[in-house]
PQR file with spaces between the fields and no chain letter, atoms N, CA, C, O and H, PARSE charges and radii, in Angstrom:
ATOM       1  N    VAL     1      -7.395  -37.751  -42.842 -0.4000 1.5000
ATOM       2  CA   VAL     1      -8.086  -36.954  -41.786 -0.0000 2.0000
ATOM       3  C    VAL     1      -8.756  -35.728  -42.341  0.5500 1.7000
ATOM       4  O    VAL     1      -8.174  -35.054  -43.191 -0.5500 1.4000
ATOM       5  N    ASP     2      -9.879  -35.428  -41.927 -0.4000 1.5000
ATOM       6  CA   ASP     2     -10.578  -34.247  -42.346 -0.0000 2.0000
ATOM       7  C    ASP     2     -11.518  -33.643  -41.265  0.5500 1.7000
ATOM       8  O    ASP     2     -12.074  -34.366  -40.438 -0.5500 1.4000
ATOM       9  H    ASP     2     -10.351  -35.975  -41.237  0.4000 1.0000
ATOM      10  N    ILE     3     -11.656  -32.468  -41.293 -0.4000 1.5000
ATOM      11  CA   ILE     3     -12.493  -31.752  -40.377 -0.0000 2.0000
ATOM      12  C    ILE     3     -13.707  -31.067  -41.149  0.5500 1.7000
ATOM      13  O    ILE     3     -13.534  -30.269  -42.069 -0.5500 1.4000
ATOM      14  H    ILE     3     -11.205  -31.881  -41.965  0.4000 1.0000
ATOM      15  N    GLU     4     -14.810  -31.419  -40.732 -0.4000 1.5000
ATOM      16  CA   GLU     4     -16.061  -30.943  -41.446 -0.0000 2.0000
ATOM      17  C    GLU     4     -16.805  -30.008  -40.591  0.5500 1.7000
ATOM      18  O    GLU     4     -17.195  -30.348  -39.474 -0.5500 1.4000
ATOM      19  H    GLU     4     -14.951  -32.068  -39.984  0.4000 1.0000
ATOM      20  N    LEU     5     -17.031  -28.745  -41.120 -0.4000 1.5000
ATOM      21  CA   LEU     5     -17.906  -27.819  -40.420 -0.0000 2.0000
ATOM      22  C    LEU     5     -19.373  -28.205  -40.669  0.5500 1.7000
ATOM      23  O    LEU     5     -19.866  -28.116  -41.794 -0.5500 1.4000
ATOM      24  H    LEU     5     -16.714  -28.469  -42.028  0.4000 1.0000
ATOM      25  N    ILE     6     -20.037  -28.621  -39.631 -0.4000 1.5000
ATOM      26  CA   ILE     6     -21.459  -28.966  -39.780 -0.0000 2.0000
ATOM      27  C    ILE     6     -22.385  -27.834  -39.912  0.5500 1.7000
ATOM      28  O    ILE     6     -23.379  -27.882  -40.637 -0.5500 1.4000
ATOM      29  H    ILE     6     -19.636  -28.693  -38.718  0.4000 1.0000
ATOM      30  N    GLU     7     -22.043  -26.787  -39.187 -0.4000 1.5000
ATOM      31  CA   GLU     7     -22.899  -25.591  -39.329 -0.0000 2.0000
ATOM      32  C    GLU     7     -21.978  -24.404  -38.872  0.5500 1.7000
ATOM      33  O    GLU     7     -21.303  -24.443  -37.843 -0.5500 1.4000
ATOM      34  H    GLU     7     -21.236  -26.748  -38.598  0.4000 1.0000
ATOM      35  N    HIS     8     -22.018  -23.376  -39.716 -0.4000 1.5000
ATOM      36  CA   HIS     8     -21.372  -22.127  -39.437 -0.0000 2.0000
ATOM      37  C    HIS     8     -22.179  -20.974  -40.044  0.5500 1.7000
ATOM      38  O    HIS     8     -22.274  -20.793  -41.258 -0.5500 1.4000
ATOM      39  H    HIS     8     -22.566  -23.344  -40.552  0.4000 1.0000
ATOM      40  N    ASN     9     -22.745  -20.219  -39.122 -0.4000 1.5000
ATOM      41  CA   ASN     9     -23.593  -19.071  -39.547 -0.0000 2.0000
ATOM      42  C    ASN     9     -22.645  -17.922  -39.779  0.5500 1.7000
ATOM      43  O    ASN     9     -22.429  -17.087  -38.901 -0.5500 1.4000
ATOM      44  H    ASN     9     -22.668  -20.365  -38.136  0.4000 1.0000
ATOM      45  N    HIS    10     -22.067  -17.888  -40.999 -0.4000 1.5000
ATOM      46  CA   HIS    10     -20.960  -17.204  -41.309 -0.0000 2.0000
ATOM      47  C    HIS    10     -21.103  -15.675  -41.457  0.5500 1.7000
ATOM      48  O    HIS    10     -20.277  -14.926  -40.934 -0.5500 1.4000
ATOM      49  H    HIS    10     -22.242  -18.567  -41.712  0.4000 1.0000
ATOM      50  N    GLY    11     -22.095  -15.235  -42.130 -0.4000 1.5000
ATOM      51  CA   GLY    11     -22.151  -13.741  -42.309 -0.0000 2.0000
ATOM      52  C    GLY    11     -20.833  -13.204  -42.864  0.5500 1.7000
ATOM      53  O    GLY    11     -20.379  -13.575  -43.946 -0.5500 1.4000
ATOM      54  H    GLY    11     -22.766  -15.843  -42.555  0.4000 1.0000
ATOM      55  N    ARG    12     -20.255  -12.331  -42.083 -0.4000 1.5000
ATOM      56  CA   ARG    12     -18.903  -11.742  -42.460 -0.0000 2.0000
ATOM      57  C    ARG    12     -17.861  -12.668  -42.133  0.5500 1.7000
ATOM      58  O    ARG    12     -16.729  -12.378  -42.517 -0.5500 1.4000
ATOM      59  H    ARG    12     -20.624  -12.029  -41.204  0.4000 1.0000
ATOM      60  N    GLY    13     -18.035  -13.721  -41.498 -0.4000 1.5000
ATOM      61  CA   GLY    13     -16.989  -14.623  -41.147 -0.0000 2.0000
ATOM      62  C    GLY    13     -16.749  -15.790  -42.016  0.5500 1.7000
ATOM      63  O    GLY    13     -16.029  -16.731  -41.683 -0.5500 1.4000
ATOM      64  H    GLY    13     -18.955  -13.957  -41.185  0.4000 1.0000
ATOM      65  N    GLU    14     -17.401  -15.695  -43.192 -0.4000 1.5000
ATOM      66  CA   GLU    14     -17.254  -16.804  -44.180 -0.0000 2.0000
ATOM      67  C    GLU    14     -15.758  -17.167  -44.543  0.5500 1.7000
ATOM      68  O    GLU    14     -15.377  -18.300  -44.836 -0.5500 1.4000
ATOM      69  H    GLU    14     -17.986  -14.930  -43.462  0.4000 1.0000
ATOM      70  N    ALA    15     -15.010  -16.096  -44.483 -0.4000 1.5000
ATOM      71  CA   ALA    15     -13.477  -16.346  -44.880 -0.0000 2.0000
ATOM      72  C    ALA    15     -12.758  -17.364  -43.857  0.5500 1.7000
ATOM      73  O    ALA    15     -11.796  -18.041  -44.220 -0.5500 1.4000
ATOM      74  H    ALA    15     -15.320  -15.175  -44.244  0.4000 1.0000
ATOM      75  N    ALA    16     -13.282  -17.427  -42.572 -0.4000 1.5000
ATOM      76  CA   ALA    16     -12.712  -18.236  -41.644 -0.0000 2.0000
ATOM      77  C    ALA    16     -12.982  -19.795  -41.854  0.5500 1.7000
ATOM      78  O    ALA    16     -12.443  -20.652  -41.154 -0.5500 1.4000
ATOM      79  H    ALA    16     -14.064  -16.877  -42.277  0.4000 1.0000
ATOM      80  N    GLU    17     -13.852  -20.067  -42.866 -0.4000 1.5000
ATOM      81  CA   GLU    17     -14.133  -21.532  -43.154 -0.0000 2.0000
ATOM      82  C    GLU    17     -12.942  -22.261  -43.762  0.5500 1.7000
ATOM      83  O    GLU    17     -13.016  -23.449  -44.077 -0.5500 1.4000
ATOM      84  H    GLU    17     -14.290  -19.371  -43.435  0.4000 1.0000
ATOM      85  N    VAL    18     -11.857  -21.537  -43.918 -0.4000 1.5000
ATOM      86  CA   VAL    18     -10.588  -22.174  -44.389 -0.0000 2.0000
ATOM      87  C    VAL    18      -9.837  -22.735  -43.255  0.5500 1.7000
ATOM      88  O    VAL    18      -8.929  -23.540  -43.463 -0.5500 1.4000
ATOM      89  H    VAL    18     -11.796  -20.572  -43.662  0.4000 1.0000
ATOM      90  N    ILE    19     -10.167  -22.350  -42.036 -0.4000 1.5000
ATOM      91  CA   ILE    19      -9.512  -22.734  -40.771 -0.0000 2.0000
ATOM      92  C    ILE    19      -9.364  -24.254  -40.708  0.5500 1.7000
ATOM      93  O    ILE    19      -8.224  -24.710  -40.615 -0.5500 1.4000
ATOM      94  H    ILE    19     -10.904  -21.696  -41.866  0.4000 1.0000
ATOM      95  N    PRO    20     -10.358  -25.034  -40.748 -0.5600 1.5000
ATOM      96  CA   PRO    20     -10.224  -26.537  -40.681  0.2800 2.0000
ATOM      97  C    PRO    20      -9.141  -27.107  -41.633  0.5500 1.7000
ATOM      98  O    PRO    20      -8.402  -28.028  -41.285 -0.5500 1.4000
ATOM      99  N    GLU    21      -9.084  -26.545  -42.791 -0.4000 1.5000
ATOM     100  CA   GLU    21      -8.135  -27.056  -43.805 -0.0000 2.0000
ATOM     101  C    GLU    21      -6.706  -26.676  -43.280  0.5500 1.7000
ATOM     102  O    GLU    21      -5.789  -27.494  -43.351 -0.5500 1.4000
ATOM     103  H    GLU    21      -9.684  -25.797  -43.073  0.4000 1.0000
ATOM     104  N    LYS    22      -6.543  -25.507  -42.788 -0.4000 1.5000
ATOM     105  CA   LYS    22      -5.258  -25.011  -42.287 -0.0000 2.0000
ATOM     106  C    LYS    22      -4.779  -25.907  -41.110  0.5500 1.7000
ATOM     107  O    LYS    22      -3.607  -26.267  -41.003 -0.5500 1.4000
ATOM     108  H    LYS    22      -7.288  -24.843  -42.731  0.4000 1.0000
ATOM     109  N    VAL    23      -5.799  -26.256  -40.201 -0.4000 1.5000
ATOM     110  CA   VAL    23      -5.488  -27.063  -39.091 -0.0000 2.0000
ATOM     111  C    VAL    23      -4.963  -28.483  -39.464  0.5500 1.7000
ATOM     112  O    VAL    23      -3.995  -28.995  -38.902 -0.5500 1.4000
ATOM     113  H    VAL    23      -6.751  -25.963  -40.289  0.4000 1.0000
ATOM     114  N    VAL    24      -5.692  -29.086  -40.473 -0.4000 1.5000
ATOM     115  CA   VAL    24      -5.338  -30.288  -40.992 -0.0000 2.0000
ATOM     116  C    VAL    24      -3.799  -30.355  -41.621  0.5500 1.7000
ATOM     117  O    VAL    24      -2.952  -31.210  -41.362 -0.5500 1.4000
ATOM     118  H    VAL    24      -6.478  -28.671  -40.929  0.4000 1.0000
ATOM     119  N    GLU    25      -3.684  -29.331  -42.432 -0.4000 1.5000
ATOM     120  CA   GLU    25      -2.359  -29.111  -43.082 -0.0000 2.0000
ATOM     121  C    GLU    25      -1.244  -28.994  -42.088  0.5500 1.7000
ATOM     122  O    GLU    25      -0.187  -29.598  -42.271 -0.5500 1.4000
ATOM     123  H    GLU    25      -4.372  -28.637  -42.643  0.4000 1.0000
ATOM     124  N    ALA    26      -1.454  -28.215  -41.013 -0.4000 1.5000
ATOM     125  CA   ALA    26      -0.445  -27.998  -39.972 -0.0000 2.0000
ATOM     126  C    ALA    26      -0.444  -29.088  -38.925  0.5500 1.7000
ATOM     127  O    ALA    26       0.527  -29.160  -38.172 -0.5500 1.4000
ATOM     128  H    ALA    26      -2.313  -27.724  -40.864  0.4000 1.0000
ATOM     129  N    GLN    27      -1.379  -29.887  -38.815 -0.4000 1.5000
ATOM     130  CA   GLN    27      -1.558  -30.856  -37.763 -0.0000 2.0000
ATOM     131  C    GLN    27      -1.393  -30.177  -36.510  0.5500 1.7000
ATOM     132  O    GLN    27      -0.728  -30.701  -35.617 -0.5500 1.4000
ATOM     133  H    GLN    27      -2.169  -29.829  -39.427  0.4000 1.0000
ATOM     134  N    SER    28      -1.984  -28.967  -36.351 -0.4000 1.5000
ATOM     135  CA   SER    28      -1.873  -28.199  -35.167 -0.0000 2.0000
ATOM     136  C    SER    28      -3.006  -27.251  -35.139  0.5500 1.7000
ATOM     137  O    SER    28      -3.569  -26.912  -36.179 -0.5500 1.4000
ATOM     138  H    SER    28      -2.525  -28.542  -37.077  0.4000 1.0000
ATOM     139  N    LEU    29      -3.400  -26.755  -33.821 -0.4000 1.5000
ATOM     140  CA   LEU    29      -4.360  -25.713  -33.753 -0.0000 2.0000
ATOM     141  C    LEU    29      -3.771  -24.397  -33.922  0.5500 1.7000
ATOM     142  O    LEU    29      -4.502  -23.430  -34.141 -0.5500 1.4000
ATOM     143  H    LEU    29      -2.942  -27.029  -32.975  0.4000 1.0000
ATOM     144  N    LYS    30      -2.490  -24.277  -33.838 -0.4000 1.5000
ATOM     145  CA   LYS    30      -1.767  -23.062  -33.882 -0.0000 2.0000
ATOM     146  C    LYS    30      -1.450  -22.591  -35.349  0.5500 1.7000
ATOM     147  O    LYS    30      -0.345  -22.663  -35.887 -0.5500 1.4000
ATOM     148  H    LYS    30      -1.896  -25.062  -33.661  0.4000 1.0000
ATOM     149  N    VAL    31      -2.601  -22.098  -35.902 -0.4000 1.5000
ATOM     150  CA   VAL    31      -2.652  -21.529  -37.275 -0.0000 2.0000
ATOM     151  C    VAL    31      -3.041  -20.139  -37.152  0.5500 1.7000
ATOM     152  O    VAL    31      -3.622  -19.742  -36.142 -0.5500 1.4000
ATOM     153  H    VAL    31      -3.498  -22.038  -35.465  0.4000 1.0000
ATOM     154  N    ASP    32      -2.727  -19.307  -38.207 -0.4000 1.5000
ATOM     155  CA   ASP    32      -2.963  -17.984  -38.198 -0.0000 2.0000
ATOM     156  C    ASP    32      -4.535  -17.865  -38.426  0.5500 1.7000
ATOM     157  O    ASP    32      -5.150  -18.618  -39.181 -0.5500 1.4000
ATOM     158  H    ASP    32      -2.255  -19.629  -39.027  0.4000 1.0000
ATOM     159  N    ILE    33      -5.135  -16.803  -37.666 -0.4000 1.5000
ATOM     160  CA   ILE    33      -6.574  -16.570  -37.838 -0.0000 2.0000
ATOM     161  C    ILE    33      -6.722  -15.675  -39.047  0.5500 1.7000
ATOM     162  O    ILE    33      -5.759  -15.052  -39.493 -0.5500 1.4000
ATOM     163  H    ILE    33      -4.635  -16.192  -37.053  0.4000 1.0000
ATOM     164  N    ILE    34      -7.919  -15.614  -39.569 -0.4000 1.5000
ATOM     165  CA   ILE    34      -8.253  -14.825  -40.717 -0.0000 2.0000
ATOM     166  C    ILE    34      -8.527  -13.492  -40.207  0.5500 1.7000
ATOM     167  O    ILE    34      -9.443  -13.346  -39.397 -0.5500 1.4000
ATOM     168  H    ILE    34      -8.701  -16.120  -39.206  0.4000 1.0000
ATOM     169  N    THR    35      -7.740  -12.380  -40.646 -0.4000 1.5000
ATOM     170  CA   THR    35      -7.822  -11.053  -40.251 -0.0000 2.0000
ATOM     171  C    THR    35      -9.273  -10.481  -40.386  0.5500 1.7000
ATOM     172  O    THR    35      -9.778   -9.824  -39.476 -0.5500 1.4000
ATOM     173  H    THR    35      -6.996  -12.499  -41.304  0.4000 1.0000
ATOM     174  N    SER    36      -9.926  -10.758  -41.560 -0.4000 1.5000
ATOM     175  CA   SER    36     -11.277  -10.249  -41.744 -0.0000 2.0000
ATOM     176  C    SER    36     -12.333  -10.927  -40.980  0.5500 1.7000
ATOM     177  O    SER    36     -13.474  -10.469  -40.910 -0.5500 1.4000
ATOM     178  H    SER    36      -9.516  -11.292  -42.299  0.4000 1.0000
ATOM     179  N    ALA    37     -11.954  -12.041  -40.394 -0.4000 1.5000
ATOM     180  CA   ALA    37     -12.902  -12.873  -39.688 -0.0000 2.0000
ATOM     181  C    ALA    37     -12.296  -13.465  -38.321  0.5500 1.7000
ATOM     182  O    ALA    37     -12.277  -14.672  -38.082 -0.5500 1.4000
ATOM     183  H    ALA    37     -11.028  -12.414  -40.451  0.4000 1.0000
ATOM     184  N    THR    38     -11.837  -12.545  -37.512 -0.4000 1.5000
ATOM     185  CA   THR    38     -11.204  -12.907  -36.347 -0.0000 2.0000
ATOM     186  C    THR    38     -12.041  -13.691  -35.332  0.5500 1.7000
ATOM     187  O    THR    38     -11.617  -14.694  -34.757 -0.5500 1.4000
ATOM     188  H    THR    38     -11.852  -11.564  -37.706  0.4000 1.0000
ATOM     189  N    TYR    39     -13.179  -13.199  -35.162 -0.4000 1.5000
ATOM     190  CA   TYR    39     -14.118  -13.863  -34.145 -0.0000 2.0000
ATOM     191  C    TYR    39     -14.462  -15.304  -34.661  0.5500 1.7000
ATOM     192  O    TYR    39     -14.299  -16.286  -33.937 -0.5500 1.4000
ATOM     193  H    TYR    39     -13.523  -12.384  -35.629  0.4000 1.0000
ATOM     194  N    SER    40     -14.918  -15.387  -35.870 -0.4000 1.5000
ATOM     195  CA   SER    40     -15.265  -16.757  -36.540 -0.0000 2.0000
ATOM     196  C    SER    40     -14.080  -17.620  -36.484  0.5500 1.7000
ATOM     197  O    SER    40     -14.244  -18.804  -36.190 -0.5500 1.4000
ATOM     198  H    SER    40     -15.050  -14.589  -36.459  0.4000 1.0000
ATOM     199  N    SER    41     -12.901  -17.165  -36.732 -0.4000 1.5000
ATOM     200  CA   SER    41     -11.679  -17.990  -36.753 -0.0000 2.0000
ATOM     201  C    SER    41     -11.404  -18.584  -35.380  0.5500 1.7000
ATOM     202  O    SER    41     -11.059  -19.762  -35.281 -0.5500 1.4000
ATOM     203  H    SER    41     -12.768  -16.203  -36.970  0.4000 1.0000
ATOM     204  N    LYS    42     -11.555  -17.773  -34.288 -0.4000 1.5000
ATOM     205  CA   LYS    42     -11.382  -18.168  -32.989 -0.0000 2.0000
ATOM     206  C    LYS    42     -12.521  -19.255  -32.584  0.5500 1.7000
ATOM     207  O    LYS    42     -12.239  -20.261  -31.934 -0.5500 1.4000
ATOM     208  H    LYS    42     -11.836  -16.817  -34.369  0.4000 1.0000
ATOM     209  N    VAL    43     -13.753  -18.972  -33.003 -0.4000 1.5000
ATOM     210  CA   VAL    43     -14.863  -19.941  -32.620 -0.0000 2.0000
ATOM     211  C    VAL    43     -14.670  -21.150  -33.378  0.5500 1.7000
ATOM     212  O    VAL    43     -14.971  -22.200  -32.812 -0.5500 1.4000
ATOM     213  H    VAL    43     -13.983  -18.155  -33.531  0.4000 1.0000
ATOM     214  N    ILE    44     -14.226  -21.197  -34.545 -0.4000 1.5000
ATOM     215  CA   ILE    44     -13.968  -22.470  -35.244 -0.0000 2.0000
ATOM     216  C    ILE    44     -12.754  -23.190  -34.646  0.5500 1.7000
ATOM     217  O    ILE    44     -12.779  -24.415  -34.531 -0.5500 1.4000
ATOM     218  H    ILE    44     -13.981  -20.343  -35.005  0.4000 1.0000
ATOM     219  N    LEU    45     -11.720  -22.486  -34.273 -0.4000 1.5000
ATOM     220  CA   LEU    45     -10.605  -23.214  -33.616 -0.0000 2.0000
ATOM     221  C    LEU    45     -11.021  -23.766  -32.318  0.5500 1.7000
ATOM     222  O    LEU    45     -10.566  -24.858  -31.976 -0.5500 1.4000
ATOM     223  H    LEU    45     -11.700  -21.491  -34.367  0.4000 1.0000
ATOM     224  N    LYS    46     -11.864  -23.104  -31.531 -0.4000 1.5000
ATOM     225  CA   LYS    46     -12.314  -23.632  -30.191 -0.0000 2.0000
ATOM     226  C    LYS    46     -13.218  -24.855  -30.499  0.5500 1.7000
ATOM     227  O    LYS    46     -13.116  -25.823  -29.746 -0.5500 1.4000
ATOM     228  H    LYS    46     -12.234  -22.217  -31.808  0.4000 1.0000
ATOM     229  N    ALA    47     -14.058  -24.901  -31.491 -0.4000 1.5000
ATOM     230  CA   ALA    47     -14.912  -25.954  -31.818 -0.0000 2.0000
ATOM     231  C    ALA    47     -14.106  -27.243  -32.104  0.5500 1.7000
ATOM     232  O    ALA    47     -14.433  -28.340  -31.653 -0.5500 1.4000
ATOM     233  H    ALA    47     -14.141  -24.114  -32.103  0.4000 1.0000
ATOM     234  N    ILE    48     -13.000  -27.019  -32.908 -0.4000 1.5000
ATOM     235  CA   ILE    48     -12.020  -28.087  -33.312 -0.0000 2.0000
ATOM     236  C    ILE    48     -11.358  -28.638  -32.003  0.5500 1.7000
ATOM     237  O    ILE    48     -11.270  -29.852  -31.822 -0.5500 1.4000
ATOM     238  H    ILE    48     -12.734  -26.127  -33.275  0.4000 1.0000
ATOM     239  N    GLU    49     -10.901  -27.738  -31.105 -0.4000 1.5000
ATOM     240  CA   GLU    49     -10.244  -28.147  -29.962 -0.0000 2.0000
ATOM     241  C    GLU    49     -11.173  -28.947  -29.082  0.5500 1.7000
ATOM     242  O    GLU    49     -10.757  -29.983  -28.564 -0.5500 1.4000
ATOM     243  H    GLU    49     -10.973  -26.751  -31.252  0.4000 1.0000
ATOM     244  N    ASN    50     -12.445  -28.512  -28.877 -0.4000 1.5000
ATOM     245  CA   ASN    50     -13.435  -29.188  -28.079 -0.0000 2.0000
ATOM     246  C    ASN    50     -13.717  -30.615  -28.665  0.5500 1.7000
ATOM     247  O    ASN    50     -13.892  -31.574  -27.914 -0.5500 1.4000
ATOM     248  H    ASN    50     -12.783  -27.670  -29.298  0.4000 1.0000
ATOM     249  N    ALA    51     -13.758  -30.727  -30.074 -0.4000 1.5000
ATOM     250  CA   ALA    51     -13.950  -31.976  -30.595 -0.0000 2.0000
ATOM     251  C    ALA    51     -12.875  -32.892  -30.475  0.5500 1.7000
ATOM     252  O    ALA    51     -13.119  -34.096  -30.390 -0.5500 1.4000
ATOM     253  H    ALA    51     -13.616  -29.948  -30.684  0.4000 1.0000
ATOM     254  N    LEU    52     -11.664  -32.443  -30.458 -0.4000 1.5000
ATOM     255  CA   LEU    52     -10.413  -33.294  -30.228 -0.0000 2.0000
ATOM     256  C    LEU    52     -10.397  -33.754  -28.776  0.5500 1.7000
ATOM     257  O    LEU    52     -10.098  -34.916  -28.501 -0.5500 1.4000
ATOM     258  H    LEU    52     -11.466  -31.466  -30.527  0.4000 1.0000
ATOM     259  N    LEU    53     -10.714  -32.860  -27.845 -0.4000 1.5000
ATOM     260  CA   LEU    53     -10.764  -33.261  -26.480 -0.0000 2.0000
ATOM     261  C    LEU    53     -11.771  -34.349  -26.192  0.5500 1.7000
ATOM     262  O    LEU    53     -11.510  -35.323  -25.485 -0.5500 1.4000
ATOM     263  H    LEU    53     -10.956  -31.916  -28.069  0.4000 1.0000
ATOM     264  N    LYS    54     -12.937  -34.134  -26.777 -0.4000 1.5000
ATOM     265  CA   LYS    54     -14.056  -35.080  -26.576 -0.0000 2.0000
ATOM     266  C    LYS    54     -13.699  -36.452  -27.160  0.5500 1.7000
ATOM     267  O    LYS    54     -14.048  -37.486  -26.589 -0.5500 1.4000
ATOM     268  H    LYS    54     -13.148  -33.343  -27.352  0.4000 1.0000
ATOM     269  N    ALA    55     -13.017  -36.454  -28.277 -0.4000 1.5000
ATOM     270  CA   ALA    55     -12.586  -37.662  -28.991 -0.0000 2.0000
ATOM     271  C    ALA    55     -11.503  -38.503  -28.174  0.5500 1.7000
ATOM     272  O    ALA    55     -11.373  -39.710  -28.379 -0.5500 1.4000
ATOM     273  H    ALA    55     -12.734  -35.614  -28.741  0.4000 1.0000
ATOM     274  N    THR    56     -10.803  -37.876  -27.327 -0.4000 1.5000
ATOM     275  CA   THR    56      -9.803  -38.494  -26.550 -0.0000 2.0000
ATOM     276  C    THR    56     -10.273  -38.901  -25.145  0.5500 1.7000
ATOM     277  O    THR    56      -9.491  -39.418  -24.347 -0.5500 1.4000
ATOM     278  H    THR    56     -10.909  -36.896  -27.161  0.4000 1.0000
ATOM     279  N    GLU    57     -11.509  -38.671  -24.866 -0.4000 1.5000
ATOM     280  CA   GLU    57     -12.151  -39.114  -23.564 -0.0000 2.0000
ATOM     281  C    GLU    57     -12.377  -40.577  -23.538  0.5500 1.7000
ATOM     282  O    GLU    57     -12.891  -41.104  -22.552 -0.5500 1.4000
ATOM     283  H    GLU    57     -12.144  -38.251  -25.514  0.4000 1.0000
């Protein structure tokens, strides 16, 4: 199983791009956000959540 970021206009939130890897490792959306990229971390987690919900429809 893998999660691919198709697009992320990262700017200062580039550090949050490790979030998908953390989600896969934990098999959970309950992972620590990246302190230096709080907003990007939350956006990426929400995108993953939305994708999972859509996949189960």
